[in-house]
N, C-alpha and C positions, 0 to 999 in steps of 0.2 A: 015235737020231739026232735032232738038233734041226733042225727046218725053219723057216726064216724067209722069208716071202714079203713082199717090199717093193714089189710091183707097184702096190699101192693107196696107197702112202705119198705124200702131196702136201704135207703141212704142214711137213715137215722133211726133211733128207737121209736117204736110205735107209741110209746108213752108220751112223747112230746105233743102230738095232736090231741091225744086223749086229755092230758092235763090242761092244754090250751082251751079245749071245749068246756071243761069244767069251770074255768075261771071266767069264761065269757057267758055262761048260762045264767039265766035269771033264777031266783029262788022259785021252786015249784016246777021248774022245767025238767023234763025227762031226757036223759042221755042214753043212747044205745051205742056201745062200742063193739065193733066186730073185729076180731083178731085171729091170727093163725100162728102166732108165736107163743108157745106154751109158757116160757119164762116171763114174758111181758104180761101175759094174762094173770099169772100167779102174782106178780108184783103189783098189778093194779088191784087185785082182790085184797091184798094185804094193805095197800094204801087206803082203800075205801073202808076197810074194817077199822083201821087206826083212826080215821076221821069220823067213825060211827055213822057211816052212810050205808044203809041197807041196799042190797043189790040182788038181782035175779040172774042166774047163770043159765045159758042156753047152749047146748052142744048139737051140732048137726052132722058131725063126722068130718067136715072139712074145715070148719071154723068154730070159734068160741065167741059167744056174745055175752056182754054184761049190760044190764039195764038198771038204771038207778035214777032217783029224783034228787035234784039239788035242794039243799036246805036253804 
């Protein structure tokens, strides 16, 4: 599993390391994205849906996590 925590990202969009991880992942590899920016989280969910990639959402009160497996 590849885990990307973007909660500390302030210099650029948290979507950049998320998309980078997606393109570096091998088919069948699971990615876990941890975010604390609501808009970036929403944008990532929309992107995954458009790509027809199923995902799991996890909320813990401080951050939001998306888990999905690359095709």
